Structures are given as C-alpha cells and as structure tokens.
Backbone as CSV, one residue per row, in Angstrom:
resi,resn,N_x,N_y,N_z,CA_x,CA_y,CA_z,C_x,C_y,C_z
1,MET,0.844,-1.162,0.000,0.000,0.000,0.000,0.892,1.229,0.000
2,ASP,0.510,2.234,-0.741,1.272,3.479,-0.813,0.830,4.413,0.310
3,ILE,1.805,4.997,0.985,1.530,5.918,2.090,2.344,7.182,1.877
4,GLU,1.728,8.319,2.154,2.431,9.598,2.114,2.448,10.168,3.523
5,LEU,3.647,10.468,4.019,3.824,10.995,5.369,4.519,12.338,5.313
6,THR,4.187,13.212,6.241,4.934,14.448,6.431,5.634,14.343,7.769
7,ILE,6.964,14.348,7.720,7.777,14.178,8.921,8.786,15.310,8.978
8,ASN,8.758,16.059,10.065,9.670,17.192,10.249,9.610,18.166,9.070
9,GLY,8.419,18.356,8.507,8.233,19.298,7.417,8.540,18.756,6.035
10,SER,9.013,17.527,5.937,9.322,16.920,4.645,8.304,15.834,4.327
11,THR,7.899,15.772,3.070,6.952,14.751,2.644,7.712,13.553,2.102
12,ALA,7.282,12.371,2.519,7.895,11.132,2.045,6.796,10.206,1.556
13,GLN,7.016,9.593,0.409,6.086,8.605,-0.120,6.773,7.254,-0.057
14,VAL,6.113,6.306,0.570,6.696,4.974,0.721,5.665,3.912,0.368
15,LYS,6.169,2.771,-0.017,5.320,1.611,-0.258,5.456,0.736,0.975
16,ALA,4.375,0.605,1.729,4.406,-0.105,3.007,3.708,-1.453,2.897
17,GLU,4.279,-2.424,3.586,3.641,-3.729,3.674,2.641,-3.691,4.829
18,PRO,1.446,-4.247,4.646,0.402,-4.134,5.671,0.744,-4.796,7.003
19,ASP,1.687,-5.734,7.016,2.022,-6.422,8.268,3.172,-5.759,9.024
20,LYS,3.706,-4.656,8.519,4.813,-3.957,9.185,4.294,-2.807,10.032
21,THR,5.017,-2.505,11.100,4.610,-1.423,12.002,5.142,-0.077,11.507
22,LEU,4.597,0.991,12.072,5.074,2.330,11.745,6.537,2.482,12.149
23,LEU,6.930,1.896,13.265,8.324,1.947,13.706,9.247,1.359,12.643
24,TYR,8.900,0.203,12.105,9.684,-0.438,11.055,9.782,0.479,9.834
25,LEU,8.665,1.056,9.447,8.633,1.944,8.286,9.564,3.138,8.474
26,LEU,9.466,3.795,9.627,10.299,4.969,9.895,11.776,4.606,9.958
27,ARG,12.090,3.511,10.613,13.486,3.127,10.812,14.109,2.566,9.543
28,ASP,13.476,1.565,8.941,14.102,0.844,7.840,13.863,1.472,6.470
29,ASN,12.710,2.047,6.252,12.429,2.635,4.938,12.912,4.078,4.831
30,LEU,12.811,4.828,5.936,13.153,6.250,5.887,14.460,6.575,6.599
31,GLY,15.050,5.604,7.293,16.336,5.822,7.957,16.265,6.709,9.186
32,LEU,15.089,6.799,9.803,14.938,7.628,11.001,15.084,6.768,12.253
33,THR,15.709,7.344,13.267,15.841,6.613,14.541,15.411,7.489,15.691
C-alpha cells in the first residue's frame, strides 16, 4: 500500500507492507531513529 507521510516538514512517499509497524517503516524505509 502506498503511504504519504509528512515528517519534520518533509513529505515522504513509501510503499508499506500491511504487516509492518510504523516503527519499522520509519526506521528501515526512511532511515529515522
């Protein structure tokens, strides 16, 4: 599923798997810790 997030003023579009958590998405897909 495609998701668009605004984080710290920047927009990011990611393709997320439905069984993954938001933490996984932020850490592994966007490189945020």
